[in-house]
N, C-alpha and C positions, 0 to 999 in steps of 0.2 A: 502493499498500499504507500508506504512511504516513498520507494520508488516512482511508482505511478505519480507519484505527487511533485514529485521532482522533475519526472518529464516535463509535466504539466508546464509548471513552471517558469522549466529552461525554452517550452517552448511559445510561452507568452513573453516572455523576455527578449528572446530573439524577433519575436512577431513586431512588440511595441519601439525596439532598437529600426529595425529595416519601415514603418510607418515615422518616424520623428525624420530618420535619416531624407527618407523620398519627399517629407517636405521641407526641409529645408535645401535641396534640390532646386526644386518647385520653386519655392522663396526666392531662390538665390538667382536661377535665372532670369523669373522677373524681374527682379531690380536690374541686371541687369539689360534687358531688352530695355526696361523704361530709362536707364539713364541714355541708351544708346539713340533713342528716338529722341529724348528730349536734345541731344546734344548734336544732331542734324537739323532739329528743328532748329537752334537752336543759334547754329555757325554759320544760317543761310541770310541774307537780306539783313547784315551786323552792321551796315551803316543805317539804316531805315530809324523814323523819331518814332517817339511814342505814340503821336495821330495818326502814324501807320502801320500801327501791331498795336491795336482794339486790344486784342485776347493775352490776360494775365492766367500760367497754369501755374499755381502752388504746390509744393508735398514737402511733410515732415513730419513732425511729431509736438506733443503737447501734456498738458499735466492739469487735472481735473482736480481744485477743493471744491467738496461739498459743506465745508463748514463754513465756507464765506458767505455772507449776506450783507446787509445793510448795517446790523450792528457788529459788523468787525472792526476792531481797529484795526490800523493801516495795518503795525507791524506784522499784526496776524496774519495780512494777506501770502506774507512772506515765510510764512514757515511751513518749509518744503520737507523735511524732517517729518513730520508729526499729520500733515494735509492734502499734501500731494498728492496725489495717482498719477503717476507717471508713464507714459506709454511707450509702443516700442517705436523705430524707428518706420517711415510711410503711415502713422498709423493715420494719416489726416494729409486731406484733398480736398483742394478748391478752383474754381475757374469763373474768372470775371470778365465783363467787357465792358469795354472802355465808351460811354454816352456821348460824352461834350461833356463841355462846361465845369470840369474837374472831379464829372461826376461817372461813376462804375455802381453796373450792379451785377452780383455775384453770389454764388449756392456752392457749399462746401459740407465737406462729410467728413467725420473723425468716428475712432472705435479704437475703445479706451477697456481696462479693467479696476473697478472699483472694490479698493480695501481699507478703503483709510475711510469711514464713513463718517456723515453729519451725528453730534453727536441726539444721544436718542432716537438711533433709526440705525444701528450698526445689524451685523449678520454676522452668520457664526462662517461663509465662508463669500468668496471678492464673489462678483454681480459683473456679469456683458454691461458697457453703458457703449449707447452707440449716440449721435443726435446729425441730422441733418437742418440748417441753418441757411436763412435767403440775406443779402446782404447791400445795404444801398450804403455806398463808400464816398467818400468825397476827399479828393487828393488835398494838401498843401503847395504843393509842388510848385504851383504859380504865383503862390502868395509870398512863403517863402526862402529865401533863398538861400541854401543848405546844403547846393553842390549835388552829391551823391546821392545825398539824404533826404526824404520824401516820405514825411509823419502825412496818418490820414485819419480819417474817423468815421465808425458806421454805425451802421441801426439798420434793426431787422427783426422778423421774425424765424423761430427756431422751433423744433423737437428734438424733445430726447425720449431716449429706450433705457430704461433700465430693469433689467429684471424679466417681471412681469407686468411692468408697469410703462405708464407713458405719458406726456405734460409736453404742455405747449410754454413756451420761453418767450419773453422780447428780448432781443440780446442788444448791446450797447459796448462797442470795440472801440479800440486805441491801439495805433502800431505805427511802425515805420517800418518803409523799404529800402535796403539800401545798395543801389547799380551798381554794379562792378564793372556796367558797360552796358551797349546801349540794348541786353537782351538779358543778361543773366543778374539776378540781386539775389539775398539772403533778406527776410520776411520775418518780426519778429511783432508777436500780438498777445494782446490781454484785454478777455472778452467777458464782463458779466451778462452769467444770465440771470433773466430775474421768472419765477415759474408762476404762470399763471393759475396754478391750483395750488389749492392750500393741501398740507396733508403728503406731501411727493417726502421722495425719500433722501431730498434735497438741500432740504428746511425750506426753505419760499426764493434761494438762490445758489446761486455758485459762481467760480469763477475760472477758467479755461485761459494757461500759459500757452504761447505755440512760438517755435521758430522751426523755418523751414527756406527749401530753395526756393525761388519762380524766375519764370521765365516769360519775356515778352513774346507772344507768337501773331503772324498773322500779317504779314506784310503785304504790301498793294505792289502792283507791276511799276508803276512809277517808280519803288525804288530800284529799282535792277539796273 
């Protein structure tokens, strides 16, 4: 009997190892293809102006703080060790379209796992956490002459899914793009998500901090 249990355990272990390794290879190849594709897009029409490249694609990682709300002190927003649920790389993706007059409209998605809960909403296990958000963004690039730095603000609705629950949010965003050239940049964002529903697991609000890579796409024929 012990020999049979030992064999079953060995088979299970080998199966899990192969499954984990296959998932690792799939994700590794996906990231390679993603970076190659973005590189190809990013190196074409590199002298184009922003108006001729209206699309901005961003991807990166983020952290969620469910302890944050309108009663949180300023220093507590940066309590990384106790409150921040930090995601894996490439867990956040967004795309936005330039509308004119420094305004852009974008949509974004993010994926995380929550193990640091809001006080009073603790769970014995981690919970899957997903968001989908719409943002109207205003860029201060034409107002402030900060060189490669482009500050922006944004507002919009969102939807959050966590465990078996989902709720609507109203989002306010402060962010900064740092453009390394006409195409490629780094994007940093802090976003407060106010919950419209009472009693949900984020205690009425949450913060999302993010950092990623951005690329401008969509050069017109006149750029060539």
